[in-house]
Structures are given as structure tokens and as C-alpha cells.
Biotite code that builds the C-alpha atoms (Angstrom):
import biotite.structure as struc

atoms = struc.array([
    struc.Atom([11.087, -2.803, -8.244], chain_id="A", res_id=1, res_name="MET", atom_name="CA", element="C"),
    struc.Atom([10.214, -3.352, -4.598], chain_id="A", res_id=2, res_name="THR", atom_name="CA", element="C"),
    struc.Atom([7.054, -1.604, -3.418], chain_id="A", res_id=3, res_name="ILE", atom_name="CA", element="C"),
    struc.Atom([5.725, -1.141, 0.108], chain_id="A", res_id=4, res_name="MET", atom_name="CA", element="C"),
    struc.Atom([1.978, -0.828, 0.569], chain_id="A", res_id=5, res_name="GLY", atom_name="CA", element="C"),
    struc.Atom([0.559, 0.635, 3.760], chain_id="A", res_id=6, res_name="ILE", atom_name="CA", element="C"),
    struc.Atom([-2.971, 0.487, 5.151], chain_id="A", res_id=7, res_name="ASP", atom_name="CA", element="C"),
    struc.Atom([-2.768, 2.891, 8.097], chain_id="A", res_id=8, res_name="PRO", atom_name="CA", element="C"),
    struc.Atom([-4.768, 2.534, 11.266], chain_id="A", res_id=9, res_name="GLY", atom_name="CA", element="C"),
    struc.Atom([-4.276, 2.987, 14.975], chain_id="A", res_id=10, res_name="LEU", atom_name="CA", element="C"),
    struc.Atom([-5.729, -0.234, 16.406], chain_id="A", res_id=11, res_name="ALA", atom_name="CA", element="C"),
    struc.Atom([-5.091, -2.323, 13.291], chain_id="A", res_id=12, res_name="ARG", atom_name="CA", element="C"),
    struc.Atom([-3.017, -1.576, 10.210], chain_id="A", res_id=13, res_name="ALA", atom_name="CA", element="C"),
    struc.Atom([-1.501, -3.547, 7.380], chain_id="A", res_id=14, res_name="GLY", atom_name="CA", element="C"),
    struc.Atom([1.907, -3.604, 5.764], chain_id="A", res_id=15, res_name="LEU", atom_name="CA", element="C"),
    struc.Atom([2.758, -5.359, 2.531], chain_id="A", res_id=16, res_name="GLY", atom_name="CA", element="C"),
    struc.Atom([5.895, -5.416, 0.434], chain_id="A", res_id=17, res_name="VAL", atom_name="CA", element="C"),
    struc.Atom([5.977, -6.850, -3.064], chain_id="A", res_id=18, res_name="ILE", atom_name="CA", element="C"),
    struc.Atom([8.670, -7.217, -5.667], chain_id="A", res_id=19, res_name="VAL", atom_name="CA", element="C"),
    struc.Atom([7.488, -6.458, -9.171], chain_id="A", res_id=20, res_name="ASN", atom_name="CA", element="C"),
    struc.Atom([9.388, -8.007, -12.071], chain_id="A", res_id=21, res_name="GLU", atom_name="CA", element="C"),
    struc.Atom([7.920, -7.299, -15.482], chain_id="A", res_id=22, res_name="GLY", atom_name="CA", element="C"),
    struc.Atom([4.319, -8.425, -15.433], chain_id="A", res_id=23, res_name="TYR", atom_name="CA", element="C"),
    struc.Atom([4.503, -10.527, -12.298], chain_id="A", res_id=24, res_name="SER", atom_name="CA", element="C"),
    struc.Atom([4.735, -9.668, -8.632], chain_id="A", res_id=25, res_name="SER", atom_name="CA", element="C"),
    struc.Atom([5.366, -11.678, -5.502], chain_id="A", res_id=26, res_name="LYS", atom_name="CA", element="C"),
    struc.Atom([4.947, -11.010, -1.815], chain_id="A", res_id=27, res_name="VAL", atom_name="CA", element="C"),
    struc.Atom([8.004, -10.346, 0.327], chain_id="A", res_id=28, res_name="LEU", atom_name="CA", element="C"),
    struc.Atom([6.067, -9.281, 3.428], chain_id="A", res_id=29, res_name="LEU", atom_name="CA", element="C"),
    struc.Atom([2.419, -9.436, 4.477], chain_id="A", res_id=30, res_name="ALA", atom_name="CA", element="C"),
    struc.Atom([2.235, -8.193, 8.042], chain_id="A", res_id=31, res_name="GLN", atom_name="CA", element="C"),
    struc.Atom([-0.695, -7.110, 10.169], chain_id="A", res_id=32, res_name="PRO", atom_name="CA", element="C"),
    struc.Atom([0.131, -4.440, 12.732], chain_id="A", res_id=33, res_name="ILE", atom_name="CA", element="C"),
    struc.Atom([-1.870, -4.002, 15.897], chain_id="A", res_id=34, res_name="SER", atom_name="CA", element="C"),
    struc.Atom([-1.518, -1.833, 18.950], chain_id="A", res_id=35, res_name="THR", atom_name="CA", element="C"),
    struc.Atom([-3.270, -2.476, 22.255], chain_id="A", res_id=36, res_name="PRO", atom_name="CA", element="C"),
    struc.Atom([-5.990, 0.006, 23.119], chain_id="A", res_id=37, res_name="THR", atom_name="CA", element="C"),
    struc.Atom([-4.513, 0.148, 26.622], chain_id="A", res_id=38, res_name="THR", atom_name="CA", element="C"),
    struc.Atom([-1.404, 1.889, 25.281], chain_id="A", res_id=39, res_name="TRP", atom_name="CA", element="C"),
    struc.Atom([-1.325, 5.675, 25.129], chain_id="A", res_id=40, res_name="ASP", atom_name="CA", element="C"),
    struc.Atom([-1.479, 7.383, 21.734], chain_id="A", res_id=41, res_name="LEU", atom_name="CA", element="C"),
    struc.Atom([2.240, 8.189, 21.515], chain_id="A", res_id=42, res_name="ALA", atom_name="CA", element="C"),
    struc.Atom([3.251, 4.583, 22.194], chain_id="A", res_id=43, res_name="ARG", atom_name="CA", element="C"),
    struc.Atom([0.788, 3.255, 19.608], chain_id="A", res_id=44, res_name="ARG", atom_name="CA", element="C"),
    struc.Atom([1.993, 5.671, 16.921], chain_id="A", res_id=45, res_name="LEU", atom_name="CA", element="C"),
    struc.Atom([5.622, 4.914, 17.768], chain_id="A", res_id=46, res_name="LYS", atom_name="CA", element="C"),
    struc.Atom([4.981, 1.192, 17.285], chain_id="A", res_id=47, res_name="ARG", atom_name="CA", element="C"),
    struc.Atom([3.475, 1.826, 13.860], chain_id="A", res_id=48, res_name="LEU", atom_name="CA", element="C"),
    struc.Atom([6.448, 4.011, 12.926], chain_id="A", res_id=49, res_name="TYR", atom_name="CA", element="C"),
    struc.Atom([8.978, 1.402, 14.086], chain_id="A", res_id=50, res_name="GLU", atom_name="CA", element="C"),
    struc.Atom([7.337, -1.506, 12.241], chain_id="A", res_id=51, res_name="VAL", atom_name="CA", element="C"),
    struc.Atom([7.244, 0.457, 8.979], chain_id="A", res_id=52, res_name="ILE", atom_name="CA", element="C"),
    struc.Atom([10.793, 1.773, 9.462], chain_id="A", res_id=53, res_name="ARG", atom_name="CA", element="C"),
    struc.Atom([12.192, -1.670, 10.290], chain_id="A", res_id=54, res_name="ASP", atom_name="CA", element="C"),
    struc.Atom([10.514, -3.274, 7.257], chain_id="A", res_id=55, res_name="ALA", atom_name="CA", element="C"),
    struc.Atom([11.832, -0.468, 5.056], chain_id="A", res_id=56, res_name="ALA", atom_name="CA", element="C"),
    struc.Atom([15.366, -0.943, 6.357], chain_id="A", res_id=57, res_name="ARG", atom_name="CA", element="C"),
    struc.Atom([15.234, -4.705, 5.894], chain_id="A", res_id=58, res_name="GLN", atom_name="CA", element="C"),
    struc.Atom([13.544, -4.895, 2.472], chain_id="A", res_id=59, res_name="LEU", atom_name="CA", element="C"),
    struc.Atom([14.673, -1.566, 0.929], chain_id="A", res_id=60, res_name="ARG", atom_name="CA", element="C"),
    struc.Atom([11.578, -0.704, -1.125], chain_id="A", res_id=61, res_name="PRO", atom_name="CA", element="C"),
    struc.Atom([12.070, 1.841, -3.883], chain_id="A", res_id=62, res_name="THR", atom_name="CA", element="C"),
    struc.Atom([8.514, 3.166, -3.564], chain_id="A", res_id=63, res_name="ALA", atom_name="CA", element="C"),
    struc.Atom([5.612, 3.119, -1.138], chain_id="A", res_id=64, res_name="ALA", atom_name="CA", element="C"),
    struc.Atom([1.887, 3.354, -1.790], chain_id="A", res_id=65, res_name="ALA", atom_name="CA", element="C"),
    struc.Atom([-0.809, 4.478, 0.610], chain_id="A", res_id=66, res_name="ILE", atom_name="CA", element="C"),
    struc.Atom([-4.525, 5.089, 0.257], chain_id="A", res_id=67, res_name="GLU", atom_name="CA", element="C"),
    struc.Atom([-5.658, 8.707, 0.390], chain_id="A", res_id=68, res_name="THR", atom_name="CA", element="C"),
    struc.Atom([-7.718, 9.644, 3.395], chain_id="A", res_id=69, res_name="LEU", atom_name="CA", element="C"),
    struc.Atom([-11.391, 9.248, 2.693], chain_id="A", res_id=70, res_name="TYR", atom_name="CA", element="C"),
    struc.Atom([-14.288, 10.842, 4.503], chain_id="A", res_id=71, res_name="PHE", atom_name="CA", element="C"),
    struc.Atom([-15.362, 8.845, 7.540], chain_id="A", res_id=72, res_name="ALA", atom_name="CA", element="C"),
    struc.Atom([-18.670, 9.262, 9.333], chain_id="A", res_id=73, res_name="ALA", atom_name="CA", element="C"),
    struc.Atom([-16.952, 8.676, 12.672], chain_id="A", res_id=74, res_name="ASN", atom_name="CA", element="C"),
    struc.Atom([-14.799, 11.743, 13.376], chain_id="A", res_id=75, res_name="VAL", atom_name="CA", element="C"),
    struc.Atom([-12.751, 10.005, 16.081], chain_id="A", res_id=76, res_name="LYS", atom_name="CA", element="C"),
    struc.Atom([-11.862, 7.170, 13.701], chain_id="A", res_id=77, res_name="THR", atom_name="CA", element="C"),
    struc.Atom([-10.977, 9.637, 10.938], chain_id="A", res_id=78, res_name="ALA", atom_name="CA", element="C"),
    struc.Atom([-8.631, 11.530, 13.253], chain_id="A", res_id=79, res_name="ILE", atom_name="CA", element="C"),
    struc.Atom([-6.928, 8.317, 14.394], chain_id="A", res_id=80, res_name="GLN", atom_name="CA", element="C"),
    struc.Atom([-6.462, 7.131, 10.806], chain_id="A", res_id=81, res_name="VAL", atom_name="CA", element="C"),
    struc.Atom([-5.088, 10.559, 9.853], chain_id="A", res_id=82, res_name="ALA", atom_name="CA", element="C"),
    struc.Atom([-2.585, 10.398, 12.725], chain_id="A", res_id=83, res_name="GLN", atom_name="CA", element="C"),
    struc.Atom([-1.507, 6.877, 11.742], chain_id="A", res_id=84, res_name="ALA", atom_name="CA", element="C"),
    struc.Atom([-1.273, 7.952, 8.113], chain_id="A", res_id=85, res_name="ARG", atom_name="CA", element="C"),
    struc.Atom([0.982, 10.859, 9.078], chain_id="A", res_id=86, res_name="GLY", atom_name="CA", element="C"),
    struc.Atom([3.284, 8.521, 10.982], chain_id="A", res_id=87, res_name="VAL", atom_name="CA", element="C"),
    struc.Atom([3.416, 6.132, 8.004], chain_id="A", res_id=88, res_name="ALA", atom_name="CA", element="C"),
    struc.Atom([4.272, 9.005, 5.666], chain_id="A", res_id=89, res_name="ILE", atom_name="CA", element="C"),
    struc.Atom([6.998, 10.180, 8.058], chain_id="A", res_id=90, res_name="LEU", atom_name="CA", element="C"),
    struc.Atom([8.483, 6.675, 8.363], chain_id="A", res_id=91, res_name="ALA", atom_name="CA", element="C"),
    struc.Atom([8.773, 6.316, 4.585], chain_id="A", res_id=92, res_name="THR", atom_name="CA", element="C"),
    struc.Atom([10.174, 9.837, 4.216], chain_id="A", res_id=93, res_name="ALA", atom_name="CA", element="C"),
    struc.Atom([12.783, 9.176, 6.918], chain_id="A", res_id=94, res_name="ASP", atom_name="CA", element="C"),
    struc.Atom([13.949, 6.135, 4.941], chain_id="A", res_id=95, res_name="GLU", atom_name="CA", element="C"),
    struc.Atom([14.103, 8.074, 1.665], chain_id="A", res_id=96, res_name="GLY", atom_name="CA", element="C"),
    struc.Atom([11.261, 6.137, 0.054], chain_id="A", res_id=97, res_name="ILE", atom_name="CA", element="C"),
    struc.Atom([9.180, 7.976, -2.517], chain_id="A", res_id=98, res_name="GLU", atom_name="CA", element="C"),
    struc.Atom([5.518, 7.846, -1.521], chain_id="A", res_id=99, res_name="LEU", atom_name="CA", element="C"),
    struc.Atom([2.581, 7.620, -3.908], chain_id="A", res_id=100, res_name="PHE", atom_name="CA", element="C"),
    struc.Atom([-1.031, 8.147, -2.882], chain_id="A", res_id=101, res_name="GLU", atom_name="CA", element="C"),
    struc.Atom([-4.033, 6.515, -4.526], chain_id="A", res_id=102, res_name="TYR", atom_name="CA", element="C"),
    struc.Atom([-7.755, 6.848, -3.962], chain_id="A", res_id=103, res_name="THR", atom_name="CA", element="C"),
    struc.Atom([-9.761, 3.773, -2.950], chain_id="A", res_id=104, res_name="PRO", atom_name="CA", element="C"),
    struc.Atom([-11.349, 3.896, -6.424], chain_id="A", res_id=105, res_name="LEU", atom_name="CA", element="C"),
    struc.Atom([-7.941, 3.850, -8.160], chain_id="A", res_id=106, res_name="GLN", atom_name="CA", element="C"),
    struc.Atom([-6.777, 0.916, -6.045], chain_id="A", res_id=107, res_name="ILE", atom_name="CA", element="C"),
    struc.Atom([-9.921, -1.112, -6.710], chain_id="A", res_id=108, res_name="LYS", atom_name="CA", element="C"),
    struc.Atom([-9.763, -0.378, -10.440], chain_id="A", res_id=109, res_name="GLN", atom_name="CA", element="C"),
    struc.Atom([-6.095, -1.387, -10.639], chain_id="A", res_id=110, res_name="ALA", atom_name="CA", element="C"),
    struc.Atom([-6.573, -4.602, -8.671], chain_id="A", res_id=111, res_name="VAL", atom_name="CA", element="C"),
    struc.Atom([-10.082, -5.799, -9.537], chain_id="A", res_id=112, res_name="ALA", atom_name="CA", element="C"),
    struc.Atom([-10.816, -3.803, -12.682], chain_id="A", res_id=113, res_name="GLY", atom_name="CA", element="C"),
    struc.Atom([-13.882, -2.286, -11.016], chain_id="A", res_id=114, res_name="TYR", atom_name="CA", element="C"),
    struc.Atom([-13.950, 0.731, -8.708], chain_id="A", res_id=115, res_name="GLY", atom_name="CA", element="C"),
    struc.Atom([-16.756, -0.641, -6.557], chain_id="A", res_id=116, res_name="ARG", atom_name="CA", element="C"),
    struc.Atom([-15.291, -4.108, -6.019], chain_id="A", res_id=117, res_name="ALA", atom_name="CA", element="C"),
    struc.Atom([-16.286, -5.815, -2.768], chain_id="A", res_id=118, res_name="SER", atom_name="CA", element="C"),
    struc.Atom([-13.851, -6.812, -0.020], chain_id="A", res_id=119, res_name="LYS", atom_name="CA", element="C"),
    struc.Atom([-14.220, -10.446, -1.112], chain_id="A", res_id=120, res_name="GLU", atom_name="CA", element="C"),
    struc.Atom([-13.422, -9.585, -4.732], chain_id="A", res_id=121, res_name="GLN", atom_name="CA", element="C"),
    struc.Atom([-10.387, -7.573, -3.633], chain_id="A", res_id=122, res_name="MET", atom_name="CA", element="C"),
    struc.Atom([-9.117, -10.402, -1.409], chain_id="A", res_id=123, res_name="LEU", atom_name="CA", element="C"),
    struc.Atom([-9.419, -12.881, -4.275], chain_id="A", res_id=124, res_name="LYS", atom_name="CA", element="C"),
    struc.Atom([-7.740, -10.595, -6.807], chain_id="A", res_id=125, res_name="MET", atom_name="CA", element="C"),
    struc.Atom([-4.848, -9.817, -4.447], chain_id="A", res_id=126, res_name="VAL", atom_name="CA", element="C"),
    struc.Atom([-4.395, -13.570, -3.996], chain_id="A", res_id=127, res_name="GLN", atom_name="CA", element="C"),
    struc.Atom([-4.461, -14.200, -7.764], chain_id="A", res_id=128, res_name="VAL", atom_name="CA", element="C"),
    struc.Atom([-2.275, -11.253, -8.804], chain_id="A", res_id=129, res_name="LEU", atom_name="CA", element="C"),
    struc.Atom([0.370, -12.057, -6.206], chain_id="A", res_id=130, res_name="LEU", atom_name="CA", element="C"),
    struc.Atom([0.224, -15.848, -6.724], chain_id="A", res_id=131, res_name="ALA", atom_name="CA", element="C"),
    struc.Atom([-0.584, -16.432, -3.065], chain_id="A", res_id=132, res_name="MET", atom_name="CA", element="C"),
    struc.Atom([-1.714, -19.897, -1.966], chain_id="A", res_id=133, res_name="LYS", atom_name="CA", element="C"),
    struc.Atom([-4.378, -18.329, 0.249], chain_id="A", res_id=134, res_name="GLU", atom_name="CA", element="C"),
    struc.Atom([-5.898, -14.862, 0.415], chain_id="A", res_id=135, res_name="PRO", atom_name="CA", element="C"),
    struc.Atom([-4.429, -12.565, 3.066], chain_id="A", res_id=136, res_name="PRO", atom_name="CA", element="C"),
    struc.Atom([-5.893, -13.342, 6.496], chain_id="A", res_id=137, res_name="ARG", atom_name="CA", element="C"),
    struc.Atom([-6.278, -9.692, 7.380], chain_id="A", res_id=138, res_name="SER", atom_name="CA", element="C"),
    struc.Atom([-8.305, -7.122, 5.432], chain_id="A", res_id=139, res_name="ASP", atom_name="CA", element="C"),
    struc.Atom([-5.676, -4.562, 6.414], chain_id="A", res_id=140, res_name="HIS", atom_name="CA", element="C"),
    struc.Atom([-2.860, -6.639, 4.925], chain_id="A", res_id=141, res_name="VAL", atom_name="CA", element="C"),
    struc.Atom([-4.953, -7.171, 1.786], chain_id="A", res_id=142, res_name="ALA", atom_name="CA", element="C"),
    struc.Atom([-5.502, -3.413, 1.513], chain_id="A", res_id=143, res_name="ASP", atom_name="CA", element="C"),
    struc.Atom([-1.766, -2.763, 1.923], chain_id="A", res_id=144, res_name="ALA", atom_name="CA", element="C"),
    struc.Atom([-0.886, -5.330, -0.742], chain_id="A", res_id=145, res_name="LEU", atom_name="CA", element="C"),
    struc.Atom([-3.586, -3.895, -3.021], chain_id="A", res_id=146, res_name="ALA", atom_name="CA", element="C"),
    struc.Atom([-2.037, -0.421, -2.696], chain_id="A", res_id=147, res_name="ALA", atom_name="CA", element="C"),
    struc.Atom([1.351, -1.867, -3.677], chain_id="A", res_id=148, res_name="ALA", atom_name="CA", element="C"),
    struc.Atom([-0.173, -3.699, -6.670], chain_id="A", res_id=149, res_name="VAL", atom_name="CA", element="C"),
    struc.Atom([-1.911, -0.480, -7.706], chain_id="A", res_id=150, res_name="CYS", atom_name="CA", element="C"),
    struc.Atom([1.404, 1.355, -7.720], chain_id="A", res_id=151, res_name="HIS", atom_name="CA", element="C"),
    struc.Atom([3.059, -1.436, -9.710], chain_id="A", res_id=152, res_name="ALA", atom_name="CA", element="C"),
    struc.Atom([0.331, -1.123, -12.356], chain_id="A", res_id=153, res_name="HIS", atom_name="CA", element="C"),
    struc.Atom([0.545, 2.683, -12.474], chain_id="A", res_id=154, res_name="HIS", atom_name="CA", element="C"),
    struc.Atom([4.341, 2.589, -12.649], chain_id="A", res_id=155, res_name="TYR", atom_name="CA", element="C"),
    struc.Atom([4.268, 0.048, -15.494], chain_id="A", res_id=156, res_name="ARG", atom_name="CA", element="C"),
    struc.Atom([1.613, 2.053, -17.386], chain_id="A", res_id=157, res_name="LYS", atom_name="CA", element="C"),
    struc.Atom([3.565, 5.301, -16.988], chain_id="A", res_id=158, res_name="ASN", atom_name="CA", element="C"),
    struc.Atom([6.757, 3.650, -18.237], chain_id="A", res_id=159, res_name="ARG", atom_name="CA", element="C"),
    struc.Atom([4.957, 2.281, -21.302], chain_id="A", res_id=160, res_name="LEU", atom_name="CA", element="C"),
    struc.Atom([3.420, 5.686, -22.037], chain_id="A", res_id=161, res_name="LEU", atom_name="CA", element="C"),
    struc.Atom([6.826, 7.364, -21.698], chain_id="A", res_id=162, res_name="ALA", atom_name="CA", element="C"),
    struc.Atom([8.381, 4.822, -24.079], chain_id="A", res_id=163, res_name="MET", atom_name="CA", element="C"),
    struc.Atom([5.562, 5.342, -26.589], chain_id="A", res_id=164, res_name="ALA", atom_name="CA", element="C"),
    struc.Atom([6.003, 9.109, -26.335], chain_id="A", res_id=165, res_name="ASP", atom_name="CA", element="C"),
    struc.Atom([9.755, 8.803, -26.963], chain_id="A", res_id=166, res_name="LYS", atom_name="CA", element="C"),
    struc.Atom([9.114, 6.614, -30.016], chain_id="A", res_id=167, res_name="LYS", atom_name="CA", element="C"),
    struc.Atom([6.608, 9.081, -31.459], chain_id="A", res_id=168, res_name="SER", atom_name="CA", element="C"),
    struc.Atom([9.048, 11.974, -30.906], chain_id="A", res_id=169, res_name="GLN", atom_name="CA", element="C"),
    struc.Atom([11.858, 9.981, -32.527], chain_id="A", res_id=170, res_name="TRP", atom_name="CA", element="C"),
    struc.Atom([9.766, 9.345, -35.642], chain_id="A", res_id=171, res_name="ARG", atom_name="CA", element="C"),
    struc.Atom([9.050, 13.042, -36.133], chain_id="A", res_id=172, res_name="GLN", atom_name="CA", element="C"),
])
């Protein structure tokens, strides 16, 4: 299964694509995305859309994972992230990719085993889980890869639960 993870943002975002085979995963793409602050809003959002769309067309992920919007103290930042998130959702929908949303707590629990893991702990666990020689250079890329890893874990868990349920029904 190929999974795209997206960390949306207007100035800086992250895109990660992993392939998950059984209990191991490897990185196909770890790409920071940035847009100059001198560009107008439409141009910046279009760039984000195009990068996600192009990666989706090239790597053909079967699923995408994105972090749910969390409350931000800075209203302007929250609005910009929401706009970028909407564009990311649209790009995946346009490519026919099923999108899954996870809370920051779910992502941290799936990746680090602890919902209040630090950035450093998350970087290290992303590196370990994806057998990367070095941790991702960008926090945004790390967050995108973490979202993809989270979905891989949830997908695997749901498949195992479904198989167990089928076995218990068969025995009855």
C-alpha cells in the first residue's frame, strides 16, 4: 500500500509518500514545500495544489493522511493552515485518493507510542520506523511522514481486527 502524508501550511508544508509492505515501510518521497511570502494567496495555494497533484500522479498512492485542524492561538495562522488544508484535500480528491484524518494525539501515539511526544522524539521515531539514514531535515516533512505512518498502523490494525472478527464468526 502506498500512502501519502500531508502537513499543510501556506509558507511551509510537507509532503511524504511511503510504501507499506507488511510490517515495514520505506520512503518514496520526502519533500518540503514552500511558497514565497511575496506571492499572492491564489498563487501560493495553486503551488501547493500542483505539488500534491503531481506527486499523486507520479507515485499513485492508494490513501492519504492529513492531520486534523487544531486550535491555534494565532487566528491568521489558523486561517492560512485551513486554506492550505482545503487545497490539499481537494488535490487528493481530484486524484481519487481516499483521505484519512488523524488528530495530533493519534499520530504521536501511532509513531512514538506516546501522545505527548516531543518534536525530537517524533523525528527520531520517523527515522527509525522508515529506516532512514538521517531524520527528515524539515519538521513539516517529518509531520507528513508521521501522518502516513499513522495511517499504515491504523490500516494494519483494522485489517487484523476484521480478520479476527471473520474468524470468530466462522467458528460460531
